[in-house]
C-alpha positions as CSV (number, residue, x, y, z in Angstrom):
1,M,0.0,0.0,0.0
2,K,1.1,3.6,-0.6
3,R,-0.3,6.9,0.6
4,I,-1.1,9.7,-1.9
5,V,-2.1,13.2,-0.9
6,V,-4.1,15.3,-3.5
7,A,-4.0,19.0,-2.7
8,R,-7.0,21.3,-3.0
9,H,-6.0,22.8,-6.3
10,Q,-5.2,19.3,-7.7
11,V,-6.9,16.4,-9.4
12,G,-5.6,12.8,-9.6
13,L,-6.2,10.2,-12.3
14,V,-5.9,6.7,-11.0
15,L,-4.3,4.1,-13.3
16,R,-4.1,0.4,-12.6
17,N,-1.6,-1.6,-14.6
18,G,-1.6,1.3,-17.1
19,D,-5.4,1.5,-17.5
20,Y,-7.5,4.4,-16.4
21,K,-9.8,3.5,-13.4
22,R,-11.2,6.7,-11.8
23,T,-10.7,10.4,-10.9
24,V,-10.0,11.5,-7.4
25,G,-10.3,15.0,-5.9
26,P,-8.4,16.7,-3.1
27,G,-7.8,14.4,-0.1
28,T,-5.6,11.6,1.2
29,Y,-5.7,8.1,-0.4
30,W,-4.2,4.7,-0.1
31,F,-3.4,2.7,-3.2
32,F,-2.1,-0.8,-4.0
33,S,1.3,-1.2,-5.5
34,N,-0.1,-1.9,-9.0
35,E,-1.9,1.4,-8.9
36,N,-0.5,4.7,-10.0
37,V,-1.9,8.3,-9.6
38,V,-1.1,11.1,-12.1
39,I,-1.5,14.4,-10.3
40,Y,-2.7,17.5,-12.2
41,D,-2.8,21.2,-11.2
42,V,-6.2,22.4,-12.3
43,N,-4.7,25.8,-13.1
44,Q,-2.4,24.3,-15.8
45,T,-3.1,22.9,-19.2
46,F,-4.4,19.3,-19.2
47,V,-2.4,16.7,-21.1
48,A,-3.8,13.1,-21.2
49,P,-1.5,10.4,-19.8
50,A,0.5,8.4,-22.2
51,K,-1.5,5.7,-24.1
52,I,-4.8,6.9,-22.5
53,P,-7.2,8.3,-25.1
54,V,-9.1,11.4,-24.2
55,A,-12.3,9.7,-25.3
56,T,-11.8,7.0,-22.6
57,L,-11.5,9.7,-20.0
58,L,-14.6,11.5,-21.1
59,E,-16.6,8.3,-20.7
60,D,-16.2,8.7,-16.9
61,P,-18.9,11.0,-15.5
62,D,-16.7,12.0,-12.6
63,F,-13.9,13.1,-14.9
64,L,-16.3,14.8,-17.3
65,A,-17.8,16.9,-14.4
66,R,-14.3,18.3,-13.6
67,V,-13.4,19.5,-17.1
68,Q,-14.5,21.8,-19.8
69,V,-14.5,20.1,-23.3
70,L,-14.1,22.0,-26.5
71,K,-14.6,20.2,-29.8
72,V,-13.1,22.0,-32.9
73,K,-14.4,20.8,-36.2
74,E,-12.5,20.2,-39.4
75,N,-11.8,23.5,-41.3
76,E,-12.3,25.3,-38.0
77,V,-10.1,27.0,-35.5
78,A,-10.6,28.2,-32.0
79,I,-8.8,31.3,-30.7
80,M,-8.1,30.8,-27.0
81,L,-8.0,33.8,-24.6
82,E,-7.6,34.2,-20.9
83,D,-9.0,37.4,-19.3
84,D,-9.1,38.8,-22.9
85,V,-5.4,38.0,-23.4
86,I,-4.7,35.9,-26.5
87,L,-3.0,32.6,-25.6
88,G,-3.0,30.8,-29.0
89,A,-5.2,28.8,-31.4
90,L,-6.7,25.4,-31.2
91,S,-6.9,23.3,-34.3
92,A,-9.4,20.6,-35.2
93,G,-9.9,18.0,-32.4
94,I,-11.0,17.5,-28.8
95,H,-9.5,19.9,-26.3
96,V,-9.9,19.4,-22.5
97,F,-9.4,22.0,-19.8
98,W,-9.8,21.7,-16.1
99,K,-12.6,23.7,-14.5
100,S,-10.9,26.3,-12.3
101,L,-10.8,29.9,-11.5
102,R,-9.2,30.6,-14.9
103,N,-11.4,32.7,-17.2
104,L,-10.9,31.0,-20.5
105,Q,-12.7,32.2,-23.6
106,F,-12.8,30.7,-27.1
107,I,-13.6,32.4,-30.5
108,R,-14.6,29.8,-33.1
109,Q,-13.7,30.7,-36.7
110,D,-14.4,28.9,-40.0
111,I,-11.2,28.9,-41.9
112,S,-12.5,27.2,-45.1
113,S,-13.4,30.5,-46.7
114,S,-11.1,32.1,-49.3
115,E,-12.6,35.6,-48.8
116,M,-10.6,38.4,-47.2
117,I,-10.9,38.5,-43.4
118,R,-12.7,41.7,-42.5
119,H,-14.4,40.9,-39.1
120,L,-11.3,40.4,-37.0
121,G,-9.3,43.2,-35.4
122,R,-5.7,44.0,-35.9
123,D,-4.9,42.6,-32.4
124,I,-5.8,39.2,-33.6
125,L,-4.6,39.4,-37.2
126,H,-1.2,40.5,-36.3
127,H,-0.6,38.5,-33.1
128,K,2.5,36.4,-33.2
129,A,0.9,33.4,-31.6
130,L,-1.7,33.3,-34.5
131,A,0.6,34.2,-37.4
132,H,0.4,30.6,-38.8
133,L,-3.4,31.0,-39.3
134,F,-3.2,33.8,-41.8
135,C,-1.7,34.8,-45.1
136,T,-1.1,38.6,-45.3
137,Y,-0.3,40.7,-48.4
138,M,0.4,44.4,-48.6
139,V,-0.3,46.6,-51.7
140,D,1.5,50.0,-51.6
141,H,-0.5,53.2,-52.2
142,H,1.1,53.6,-55.7
143,E,0.2,50.1,-56.7
144,K,-2.8,48.0,-57.7
145,A,-3.1,44.2,-57.7
146,V,-5.3,41.4,-59.0
147,L,-6.5,38.8,-56.6
148,L,-6.5,35.2,-57.9
149,V,-8.0,32.4,-55.8
150,D,-7.2,28.9,-57.1
151,G,-6.2,30.4,-60.4
152,Q,-9.4,32.4,-60.9
153,F,-9.7,36.2,-61.0
154,E,-11.6,37.5,-58.0
155,A,-11.0,41.3,-57.6
156,V,-8.7,44.3,-58.3
157,L,-7.1,45.5,-55.1
158,S,-5.9,49.0,-54.4
159,G,-3.4,50.1,-51.7
160,G,-3.8,48.4,-48.3
161,V,-3.2,45.3,-46.2
162,Y,-5.2,42.1,-47.0
163,T,-5.4,39.0,-44.9
164,F,-6.7,35.5,-45.7
165,W,-7.1,32.2,-43.9
166,N,-4.1,29.9,-44.4
167,N,-6.2,26.9,-45.8
168,N,-6.2,24.7,-48.8
169,S,-7.1,27.6,-51.2
170,I,-4.2,29.0,-53.3
171,I,-4.1,32.8,-52.9
172,E,-2.1,34.8,-55.4
173,I,-1.5,38.5,-55.5
174,R,0.0,40.1,-58.7
175,K,1.0,43.8,-58.3
176,V,1.7,46.6,-60.7
177,D,3.2,50.0,-60.1
178,M,0.7,52.5,-61.4
179,R,3.2,55.4,-61.5
180,M,4.7,56.8,-64.7
181,K,7.7,54.8,-65.9
182,H,10.2,55.0,-68.7
183,L,11.4,52.4,-71.2
184,E,14.9,52.5,-72.5
185,I,15.4,51.5,-76.2
186,S,19.1,51.4,-76.7
187,G,21.5,50.5,-79.5
188,Q,19.0,50.1,-82.3
189,E,20.8,49.6,-85.6
190,M,18.7,50.8,-88.5
191,L,18.8,51.4,-92.3
192,T,17.4,54.6,-93.9
193,S,15.7,54.4,-97.3
194,D,19.1,55.4,-99.0
195,K,20.8,52.5,-97.2
196,A,22.6,54.6,-94.6
197,T,23.4,52.6,-91.4
198,L,23.0,54.3,-88.0
199,R,22.3,53.5,-84.4
200,M,19.7,55.2,-82.2
201,N,19.0,55.4,-78.5
202,A,15.4,56.4,-77.6
203,Q,13.2,56.5,-74.5
204,A,9.5,56.1,-74.0
205,W,7.3,57.2,-71.0
206,Y,4.2,55.2,-70.1
207,K,1.9,54.1,-67.3
208,V,-0.4,51.1,-66.7
209,T,-4.1,52.2,-66.8
210,E,-5.9,48.8,-67.0
211,I,-4.4,46.3,-64.7
212,D,-6.5,43.3,-65.8
213,K,-5.3,43.7,-69.4
214,A,-1.7,44.3,-68.3
215,L,-1.6,41.2,-66.0
216,L,-4.3,38.8,-67.0
217,L,-5.0,39.2,-70.8
218,N,-1.4,39.7,-71.8
219,R,1.9,38.1,-70.9
220,E,4.9,40.3,-70.1
221,A,3.0,43.5,-71.3
222,E,6.1,45.7,-70.8
223,K,8.2,43.5,-73.1
224,Q,5.4,43.6,-75.7
225,L,5.3,47.4,-75.4
226,Y,9.1,47.5,-76.0
227,V,8.7,45.6,-79.3
228,Q,5.8,47.7,-80.5
229,V,7.7,51.0,-79.9
230,Q,10.8,49.5,-81.5
231,M,8.9,48.5,-84.6
232,G,7.2,51.9,-84.9
233,L,10.6,53.6,-84.7
234,R,12.1,51.3,-87.4
235,E,9.1,51.8,-89.7
236,Y,9.5,55.6,-89.6
237,I,13.3,55.5,-90.1
238,G,13.0,53.1,-93.0
239,T,10.8,55.6,-95.0
240,L,13.3,58.5,-94.9
241,T,16.7,59.2,-96.5
242,F,19.5,60.2,-94.2
243,D,19.2,63.9,-95.0
244,E,15.4,63.8,-94.5
245,L,15.9,62.0,-91.1
246,L,18.2,64.8,-89.9
247,E,15.6,67.4,-91.0
248,K,12.6,65.6,-89.5
249,K,14.2,64.3,-86.3
250,G,11.6,66.2,-84.2
251,D,8.7,64.3,-85.9
252,I,9.9,60.9,-84.8
253,G,8.3,61.0,-81.3
254,R,4.9,62.1,-82.7
255,F,4.9,59.3,-85.3
256,V,5.9,56.5,-82.9
257,L,3.2,57.7,-80.4
258,E,0.5,57.6,-83.0
259,Q,1.7,54.3,-84.4
260,S,1.9,52.5,-81.1
261,A,-1.0,54.0,-79.2
262,A,-3.6,51.4,-80.2
263,G,-1.3,48.5,-79.5
264,A,-0.4,49.9,-76.1
265,A,-4.0,50.4,-75.2
266,A,-4.6,46.7,-75.9
267,L,-2.0,46.0,-73.3
268,G,-3.7,48.2,-70.7
269,I,-0.9,50.8,-71.1
270,Q,-1.0,54.5,-72.0
271,L,2.0,55.9,-73.9
272,L,2.7,59.3,-72.6
273,G,5.8,60.3,-74.6
274,F,8.6,59.2,-76.9
275,G,11.9,60.9,-77.8
276,V,15.2,60.2,-79.5
277,K,18.2,60.6,-77.2
278,D,21.1,59.9,-79.7
279,I,21.7,59.3,-83.4
280,I,25.1,57.6,-83.7
281,L,26.7,57.5,-87.1
282,P,29.4,55.0,-88.3
283,G,33.0,56.5,-88.4
284,D,33.2,56.9,-92.2
285,V,29.8,58.6,-92.4
286,K,30.6,60.8,-89.5
287,E,33.9,61.9,-91.3
288,I,32.0,62.7,-94.5
289,M,29.4,64.7,-92.6
290,N,32.2,66.7,-91.0
291,Q,33.7,67.4,-94.4
292,V,30.3,68.5,-95.8
293,L,29.8,70.7,-92.8
294,V,33.2,72.4,-93.2
295,A,32.6,72.9,-96.9
296,E,29.2,74.5,-96.2
297,K,30.7,76.8,-93.6
298,K,33.5,77.9,-95.9
299,A,31.0,78.6,-98.7
300,Q,28.9,80.6,-96.3
301,A,32.0,82.6,-95.2
302,Q,32.9,83.3,-98.9
303,I,29.4,84.5,-99.6
304,I,29.5,86.8,-96.6
305,M,32.9,88.2,-97.7
306,R,31.7,88.8,-101.2
307,R,28.6,90.6,-99.9
308,E,30.7,92.8,-97.6
309,E,33.1,93.7,-100.5
310,T,30.2,94.6,-102.8
311,A,28.7,96.8,-100.1
312,S,32.0,98.5,-99.5
313,T,32.5,99.1,-103.2
314,R,29.0,100.5,-103.5
315,S,29.7,102.8,-100.6
316,L,32.9,104.1,-102.1
317,L,31.1,104.7,-105.4
318,N,28.4,106.7,-103.7
319,T,31.0,108.8,-101.8
320,A,32.9,109.5,-105.1
321,R,29.7,110.8,-106.7
322,L,28.9,113.1,-103.8
323,M,32.4,114.5,-103.8
324,E,32.3,115.1,-107.6
325,E,29.1,117.1,-107.2
326,N,30.3,119.0,-104.1
327,P,33.9,120.4,-104.1
328,M,33.7,121.4,-100.5
329,L,32.9,117.8,-99.5
330,Y,36.0,116.7,-101.5
331,K,38.1,119.2,-99.6
332,L,36.8,118.0,-96.3
333,K,37.6,114.4,-97.2
334,E,41.1,115.6,-98.2
335,M,41.5,117.3,-94.8
336,E,40.3,114.2,-93.0
337,Y,43.0,112.1,-94.7
338,V,45.6,114.7,-93.9
339,E,44.5,114.6,-90.2
340,R,44.9,110.8,-90.2
341,I,48.3,111.1,-91.7
342,A,49.3,113.8,-89.2
343,E,48.3,111.4,-86.4
344,K,51.0,109.1,-87.5
345,V,53.7,111.8,-87.6
346,G,56.1,111.7,-84.7
347,H,58.0,115.0,-85.5
348,I,58.2,117.6,-88.3
349,S,61.4,119.0,-89.8
350,I,61.0,122.4,-91.4
351,G,63.2,123.6,-94.3
352,N,63.2,127.1,-95.7
353,G,61.2,128.2,-92.7
354,S,60.3,131.6,-94.2
355,A,58.1,129.9,-96.8
356,F,56.4,127.5,-94.3
357,P,53.2,129.7,-93.7
358,E,52.7,130.0,-97.4
359,Q,53.1,126.3,-98.0
360,M,50.6,125.4,-95.2
361,K,48.2,128.0,-96.7
362,Q,48.4,126.4,-100.1
363,L,48.0,123.0,-98.6
364,F,44.9,123.6,-96.5
365,A,43.3,126.7,-98.1
366,V,39.9,126.0,-99.8
367,K,40.1,126.7,-103.5
């Protein structure tokens, strides 16, 4: 025989040869050597003894009267709280708790739904102990997303946080940046209509306007847009000679926009602008162009020089006519040149000084 004392806050399960026999409350008991007592604190979580099914324990009315039984169905979860503090989640099965002073609460939830969870607060949705129950996705304010459930389109999502039950449904979120973006079109080798080879670097600006077309109805919409813009650019360059291309370079953007607008709209994209950054010529063509430019500038310089010479000659002719008609003007012009000559004279040597006044009078007197 052996003596076992069960305290006031305890419960004992009596096992004989490993089989459950009965439940005993607080008190002092004597048991045979082949009997064993498993002591539980009623304020702690109940765990059934090894190899003893919970269903066997629940068949005993005395045990059943001392516990609280919670049965959680398949595709269901129970959120457990104590005094409004979240402790964790209980999955499908039978859960047993001792009846005690503990204030346990349970919130049952059906997790089979694939819809967004809207009825639970952030304290539950973002609790670490419950993180395994949920799938959370965030869409930034400048983004939009499509929601796919088991491969089927469900909705278009704007910026926000979306939470779903972590169940057998396959949830997929595909996001798109709705801001304006640019597309680099670099190193495009092209032939003009007169067989001149050149390379071009261009840039397009665009934004996604219809997310369902961009993500669901078309595959890799941005790559398709790249090809459409590239083909529009090649089409325009191929219709012009090299000289025409240089003259109409500013019209390239307008043509490509008009040519590619319909195709971009089918992709759910709006083209906002297009421009050519660089036109790169082969070395030999570049040298020829430089020679042509130098020759043109020389010719322009010669024309300007001839024009100035003609104007100067015409001015001299007009001056000569005026002086021929007006002797006084001729004398003034003569004095002007004498003054200019005098400015260059450093000193004057006078010979036969007595005749100097008469010589100066003859030189400067008006006849």
